[in-house]
N, CA, C and O of each residue as an XYZ file, in Angstrom:
476
protein
N      39.081    -96.608     -2.415
C      39.124    -97.718     -3.339
C      37.981    -97.617     -4.360
O      38.200    -97.767     -5.562
N      36.754    -97.361     -3.868
C      35.612    -97.255     -4.769
C      35.771    -96.073     -5.716
O      35.410    -96.162     -6.889
N      36.308    -94.971     -5.211
C      36.537    -93.793     -6.042
C      37.493    -94.153     -7.184
O      37.258    -93.789     -8.336
N      38.557    -94.861     -6.861
C      39.524    -95.257     -7.885
C      38.895    -96.190     -8.909
O      39.112    -96.027    -10.110
N      38.126    -97.157     -8.452
C      37.492    -98.104     -9.375
C      36.534    -97.395    -10.333
O      36.518    -97.677    -11.531
N      35.747    -96.484     -9.796
C      34.801    -95.763    -10.638
C      35.526    -94.851    -11.620
O      35.106    -94.721    -12.770
N      36.594    -94.227    -11.183
C      37.376    -93.358    -12.060
C      38.047    -94.152    -13.167
O      38.048    -93.732    -14.324
N      38.616    -95.297    -12.818
C      39.276    -96.144    -13.811
C      38.258    -96.642    -14.838
O      38.539    -96.666    -16.036
N      37.090    -97.034    -14.370
C      36.047    -97.476    -15.303
C      35.726    -96.365    -16.298
O      35.648    -96.606    -17.503
N      35.542    -95.159    -15.796
C      35.199    -94.023    -16.668
C      36.328    -93.720    -17.653
O      36.067    -93.349    -18.798
N      37.582    -93.876    -17.217
C      38.713    -93.646    -18.118
C      38.790    -94.723    -19.196
O      39.064    -94.430    -20.359
N      38.549    -95.963    -18.803
C      38.661    -97.073    -19.748
C      37.457    -97.207    -20.675
O      37.580    -97.714    -21.790
N      36.312    -96.758    -20.220
C      35.076    -96.894    -21.004
C      34.325    -95.558    -21.037
O      33.195    -95.476    -20.557
N      34.937    -94.524    -21.593
C      34.326    -93.191    -21.546
C      32.985    -93.088    -22.284
O      32.182    -92.206    -21.982
N      32.744    -93.967    -23.232
C      31.486    -93.917    -23.985
C      30.369    -94.717    -23.319
O      29.215    -94.647    -23.742
N      30.706    -95.465    -22.291
C      29.694    -96.256    -21.593
C      28.714    -95.326    -20.889
O      29.104    -94.288    -20.354
N      27.458    -95.701    -20.893
C      26.417    -94.859    -20.279
C      26.607    -94.708    -18.771
O      26.043    -93.794    -18.168
N      27.381    -95.574    -18.166
C      27.611    -95.494    -16.719
C      28.796    -94.605    -16.347
O      28.950    -94.245    -15.180
N      29.624    -94.250    -17.308
C      30.852    -93.512    -17.000
C      30.567    -92.205    -16.253
O      31.189    -91.932    -15.226
N      29.643    -91.405    -16.758
C      29.337    -90.123    -16.109
C      28.752    -90.336    -14.721
O      29.072    -89.604    -13.786
N      27.908    -91.325    -14.594
C      27.295    -91.636    -13.291
C      28.369    -92.028    -12.291
O      28.369    -91.556    -11.154
N      29.284    -92.892    -12.712
C      30.351    -93.336    -11.817
C      31.250    -92.174    -11.400
O      31.625    -92.067    -10.233
N      31.594    -91.312    -12.342
C      32.436    -90.161    -11.994
C      31.728    -89.236    -11.017
O      32.335    -88.751    -10.061
N      30.445    -88.992    -11.257
C      29.682    -88.114    -10.365
C      29.626    -88.706     -8.953
O      29.829    -87.996     -7.968
N      29.354    -89.997     -8.864
C      29.305    -90.653     -7.550
C      30.680    -90.697     -6.889
O      30.795    -90.537     -5.674
N      31.713    -90.912     -7.686
C      33.071    -90.923     -7.139
C      33.415    -89.556     -6.543
O      34.045    -89.474     -5.489
N      33.003    -88.497     -7.215
C      33.248    -87.148     -6.701
C      32.528    -86.944     -5.372
O      33.089    -86.374     -4.437
N      31.298    -87.405     -5.293
C      30.531    -87.276     -4.061
C      31.192    -88.045     -2.913
O      31.254    -87.561     -1.783
N      31.677    -89.233     -3.217
C      32.371    -90.035     -2.199
C      33.657    -89.329     -1.766
O      33.969    -89.276     -0.576
N      34.401    -88.789     -2.731
C      35.645    -88.085     -2.410
C      35.371    -86.885     -1.507
O      36.109    -86.641     -0.552
N      34.322    -86.146     -1.805
C      33.969    -84.997     -0.962
C      33.658    -85.453      0.457
O      34.111    -84.849      1.429
N      32.877    -86.527      0.564
C      32.523    -87.060      1.881
C      33.715    -87.626      2.637
O      33.708    -87.672      3.867
N      34.745    -88.060      1.903
C      35.952    -88.607      2.517
C      36.982    -87.509      2.789
O      38.154    -87.796      3.035
N      36.538    -86.256      2.744
C      37.382    -85.091      3.000
C      38.540    -84.999      2.012
O      39.678    -84.710      2.381
N      38.213    -85.256      0.739
C      39.168    -85.071     -0.353
C      38.536    -84.117     -1.365
O      38.232    -84.500     -2.495
N      38.343    -82.856     -0.933
C      37.617    -81.916     -1.790
C      38.316    -81.615     -3.106
O      37.648    -81.376     -4.112
N      39.639    -81.621     -3.123
C      40.364    -81.366     -4.367
C      40.080    -82.440     -5.406
O      39.890    -82.140     -6.585
N      40.051    -83.682     -4.966
C      39.738    -84.785     -5.865
C      38.293    -84.688     -6.333
O      37.996    -84.934     -7.502
N      37.401    -84.334     -5.426
C      35.991    -84.186     -5.795
C      35.827    -83.122     -6.881
O      35.105    -83.331     -7.856
N      36.491    -81.999     -6.711
C      36.413    -80.912     -7.701
C      36.944    -81.387     -9.055
O      36.360    -81.094    -10.098
N      38.041    -82.112     -9.026
C      38.626    -82.638    -10.265
C      37.639    -83.580    -10.967
O      37.450    -83.487    -12.180
N      37.020    -84.471    -10.220
C      36.091    -85.438    -10.811
C      34.827    -84.757    -11.328
O      34.345    -85.092    -12.410
N      34.283    -83.803    -10.567
C      33.111    -83.064    -11.060
C      33.469    -82.288    -12.322
O      32.641    -82.142    -13.221
N      34.700    -81.791    -12.389
C      35.147    -81.100    -13.591
C      35.145    -82.020    -14.806
O      34.753    -81.617    -15.901
N      35.584    -83.254    -14.603
C      35.552    -84.228    -15.696
C      34.116    -84.489    -16.141
O      33.832    -84.562    -17.336
N      33.228    -84.628    -15.184
C      31.827    -84.862    -15.526
C      31.316    -83.711    -16.386
O      30.717    -83.930    -17.439
N      31.551    -82.511    -15.940
C      31.026    -81.335    -16.625
C      31.633    -81.172    -18.021
O      30.925    -80.850    -18.975
N      32.931    -81.393    -18.135
C      33.609    -81.208    -19.434
C      33.350    -82.361    -20.403
O      33.059    -82.138    -21.578
N      33.455    -83.583    -19.910
C      33.398    -84.739    -20.804
C      31.977    -85.223    -21.091
O      31.739    -85.914    -22.082
N      31.039    -84.856    -20.221
C      29.664    -85.341    -20.385
C      28.673    -84.178    -20.243
O      27.831    -84.186    -19.345
N      28.774    -83.189    -21.123
C      27.929    -81.998    -20.988
C      26.431    -82.277    -21.119
O      25.614    -81.467    -20.679
N      26.065    -83.401    -21.712
C      24.653    -83.744    -21.856
C      24.122    -84.578    -20.696
O      22.924    -84.854    -20.626
N      24.999    -84.974    -19.794
C      24.596    -85.743    -18.614
C      23.711    -84.859    -17.739
O      24.012    -83.682    -17.540
N      22.636    -85.414    -17.223
C      21.667    -84.608    -16.468
C      22.283    -83.886    -15.268
O      21.791    -82.832    -14.866
N      23.345    -84.435    -14.696
C      23.978    -83.804    -13.534
C      25.201    -82.964    -13.902
O      25.937    -82.537    -13.013
N      25.432    -82.719    -15.184
C      26.577    -81.884    -15.579
C      26.486    -80.481    -14.990
O      27.484    -79.983    -14.468
N      25.313    -79.816    -15.053
C      25.231    -78.490    -14.420
C      25.496    -78.548    -12.911
O      26.201    -77.702    -12.359
N      24.926    -79.548    -12.266
C      25.116    -79.694    -10.826
C      26.594    -79.920    -10.500
O      27.077    -79.466     -9.463
N      27.308    -80.619    -11.379
C      28.740    -80.841    -11.174
C      29.500    -79.522    -11.117
O      30.376    -79.335    -10.273
N      29.163    -78.621    -12.011
C      29.798    -77.304    -12.019
C      29.451    -76.534    -10.749
O      30.324    -75.921    -10.135
N      28.187    -76.565    -10.356
C      27.765    -75.890     -9.127
C      28.507    -76.462     -7.916
O      28.968    -75.712     -7.056
N      28.621    -77.782     -7.852
C      29.270    -78.420     -6.711
C      30.755    -78.082     -6.631
O      31.326    -78.054     -5.541
N      31.381    -77.826     -7.772
C      32.767    -77.366     -7.745
C      32.843    -76.021     -7.018
O      33.682    -75.833     -6.136
N      31.970    -75.096     -7.388
C      31.947    -73.776     -6.744
C      31.667    -73.909     -5.254
O      32.359    -73.315     -4.428
N      30.658    -74.685     -4.920
C      30.248    -74.863     -3.526
C      31.388    -75.452     -2.688
O      31.608    -75.038     -1.550
N      32.101    -76.410     -3.255
C      33.197    -77.055     -2.534
C      34.387    -76.110     -2.382
O      35.030    -76.080     -1.333
N      34.680    -75.337     -3.434
C      35.732    -74.323     -3.287
C      35.384    -73.362     -2.159
O      36.244    -73.005     -1.354
N      34.127    -72.946     -2.102
C      33.722    -71.979     -1.088
C      33.722    -72.568      0.319
O      34.281    -71.971      1.239
N      33.109    -73.714      0.491
C      32.820    -74.219      1.826
C      33.826    -75.196      2.407
O      33.967    -75.275      3.627
N      34.524    -75.936      1.569
C      35.496    -76.880      2.113
C      36.928    -76.389      1.953
O      37.734    -76.490      2.879
N      37.239    -75.862      0.784
C      38.610    -75.421      0.533
C      38.830    -73.984      0.991
O      39.957    -73.578      1.275
N      37.745    -73.222      1.058
C      37.795    -71.808      1.468
C      38.574    -70.958      0.469
O      39.235    -69.989      0.842
N      38.487    -71.332     -0.800
C      39.107    -70.581     -1.889
C      38.001    -69.757     -2.548
O      37.361    -70.198     -3.502
N      37.793    -68.558     -2.021
C      36.672    -67.732     -2.465
C      36.844    -67.216     -3.889
O      35.855    -67.014     -4.595
N      38.067    -67.005     -4.314
C      38.284    -66.542     -5.688
C      37.834    -67.586     -6.699
O      37.114    -67.266     -7.645
N      38.253    -68.829     -6.506
C      37.812    -69.889     -7.410
C      36.312    -70.141     -7.271
O      35.636    -70.421     -8.261
N      35.802    -70.044     -6.074
C      34.359    -70.225     -5.877
C      33.589    -69.206     -6.708
O      32.613    -69.552     -7.372
N      34.025    -67.955     -6.671
C      33.358    -66.909     -7.454
C      33.399    -67.218     -8.939
O      32.391    -67.087     -9.634
N      34.555    -67.627     -9.421
C      34.702    -67.943    -10.846
C      33.731    -69.061    -11.243
O      33.067    -68.972    -12.276
N      33.653    -70.092    -10.437
C      32.791    -71.229    -10.766
C      31.308    -70.878    -10.624
O      30.487    -71.315    -11.431
N      30.968    -70.101     -9.616
C      29.564    -69.659     -9.497
C      29.180    -68.806    -10.707
O      28.106    -68.987    -11.281
N      30.055    -67.882    -11.092
C      29.764    -67.017    -12.242
C      29.646    -67.829    -13.529
O      28.769    -67.572    -14.354
N      30.519    -68.793    -13.693
C      30.454    -69.660    -14.874
C      29.144    -70.438    -14.880
O      28.495    -70.572    -15.917
N      28.765    -70.946    -13.720
C      27.506    -71.685    -13.617
C      26.326    -70.803    -14.020
O      25.484    -71.216    -14.817
N      26.266    -69.603    -13.475
C      25.159    -68.680    -13.761
C      25.117    -68.316    -15.242
O      24.044    -68.236    -15.839
N      26.294    -68.095    -15.830
C      26.342    -67.747    -17.248
C      25.892    -68.890    -18.143
O      25.216    -68.667    -19.147
N      26.262    -70.105    -17.785
C      25.913    -71.264    -18.621
C      24.500    -71.780    -18.368
O      23.843    -72.284    -19.279
N      24.043    -71.651    -17.141
C      22.750    -72.222    -16.765
C      21.897    -71.202    -16.014
O      21.536    -71.441    -14.862
N      21.570    -70.079    -16.633
C      20.854    -69.009    -15.925
C      19.458    -69.400    -15.442
O      18.925    -68.766    -14.531
N      18.865    -70.424    -16.030
C      17.518    -70.832    -15.640
C      17.487    -72.137    -14.849
O      16.411    -72.668    -14.570
N      18.641    -72.648    -14.494
C      18.716    -73.887    -13.728
C      18.163    -73.645    -12.325
O      18.220    -72.529    -11.810
N      17.633    -74.689    -11.722
C      17.064    -74.544    -10.372
C      18.099    -74.111     -9.334
O      17.720    -73.573     -8.293
N      19.377    -74.326     -9.580
C      20.424    -73.893     -8.645
C      20.978    -72.505     -8.967
O      21.831    -72.002     -8.236
N      20.513    -71.886    -10.036
C      21.043    -70.574    -10.427
C      20.785    -69.517     -9.350
O      21.656    -68.695     -9.065
N      19.610    -69.536     -8.762
C      19.312    -68.549     -7.721
C      20.178    -68.784     -6.481
O      20.603    -67.830     -5.829
N      20.435    -70.035     -6.162
C      21.328    -70.356     -5.038
C      22.727    -69.828     -5.335
O      23.386    -69.270     -4.458
N      23.172    -70.005     -6.571
C      24.499    -69.501     -6.960
C      24.557    -67.986     -6.879
O      25.560    -67.423     -6.441
N      23.481    -67.319     -7.303
C      23.447    -65.847     -7.220
C      23.525    -65.384     -5.765
O      24.252    -64.444     -5.445
N      22.781    -66.043     -4.896
C      22.820    -65.696     -3.468
C      24.197    -65.969     -2.870
O      24.697    -65.188     -2.060
N      24.796    -67.069     -3.271
C      26.131    -67.393     -2.776
C      27.124    -66.298     -3.184
O      27.938    -65.859     -2.372
N      27.052    -65.867     -4.430
C      27.942    -64.795     -4.894
C      27.703    -63.493     -4.127
O      28.643    -62.784     -3.770
N      26.451    -63.204     -3.889
C      26.083    -61.968     -3.185
C      26.607    -61.964     -1.753
O      26.913    -60.908     -1.199
N      26.708    -63.144     -1.162
C      27.063    -63.232      0.262
C      28.406    -63.902      0.534
O      28.759    -64.139      1.690
N      29.143    -64.201     -0.502
C      30.393    -64.949     -0.331
C      31.374    -64.190      0.564
O      31.571    -62.984      0.419
N      31.970    -64.918      1.475
C      32.976    -64.344      2.357
C      32.442    -63.627      3.580
O      33.224    -63.149      4.402
N      31.128    -63.541      3.718
C      30.558    -62.848      4.868
C      30.397    -63.807      6.049
O      30.057    -64.977      5.878
N      30.641    -63.296      7.216
C      30.499    -64.100      8.422
C      29.018    -64.282      8.739
O      28.180    -63.543      8.222
N      28.688    -65.258      9.581
C      27.291    -65.420      9.992
C      26.714    -64.149     10.624
O      25.544    -63.828     10.416
N      27.533    -63.428     11.395
C      27.059    -62.180     12.012
C      26.739    -61.129     10.950
O      25.733    -60.427     11.049
N      27.592    -61.025      9.941
C      27.346    -60.071      8.858
C      26.076    -60.433      8.089
O      25.293    -59.559      7.717
N      25.886    -61.724      7.859
C      24.683    -62.169      7.146
C      23.430    -61.880      7.956
O      22.413    -61.458      7.405
N      23.501    -62.107      9.268
C      22.355    -61.833     10.133
C      22.024    -60.353     10.135
O      20.855    -59.976     10.051
N      23.040    -59.516     10.230
C      22.825    -58.065     10.211
C      22.220    -57.624      8.885
O      21.318    -56.787      8.859
N      22.705    -58.173      7.810
C      22.188    -57.865      6.478
C      20.710    -58.263      6.377
O      19.890    -57.514      5.846
N      20.393    -59.423      6.882
C      19.016    -59.908      6.869
C      18.118    -59.012      7.723
O      17.009    -58.664      7.318
N      18.605    -58.646      8.898
C      17.804    -57.784      9.794
C      17.568    -56.419      9.170
O      16.497    -55.839      9.347
N      18.535    -55.900      8.452
C      18.378    -54.591      7.813
C      17.347    -54.626      6.683
O      16.729    -53.607      6.372
N      17.164    -55.783      6.078
C      16.173    -55.915      5.006
C      14.757    -56.016      5.574
O      13.779    -55.793      4.860
N      14.654    -56.348      6.841
C      13.336    -56.530      7.457
C      12.713    -55.233      7.820
O      11.602    -55.209      8.348
């Protein structure tokens, strides 16, 4: 219900300073309510419609993260991580995105072995 209300507000008042905030929070609620597809859609709106919003980069990153970890769609996760890195190479999450790309699809055992080999 809250997700719908926040989304409707943003649709009806897209120029309002709260619209981007409401969409971002609605996406977070949707993710927590195990509706990752809706969360990705809402974060996409934040990123596209409010590129100057302080959390716009994070919205793009969260799309990639959700594709990878909740939906298990590694192809889309890669695309979104790469897009994030290209658009925001100096963002504080850029290094996390690079590591995610480097290790995407690997099992915990593979990651542990990789880590041990670097030691």
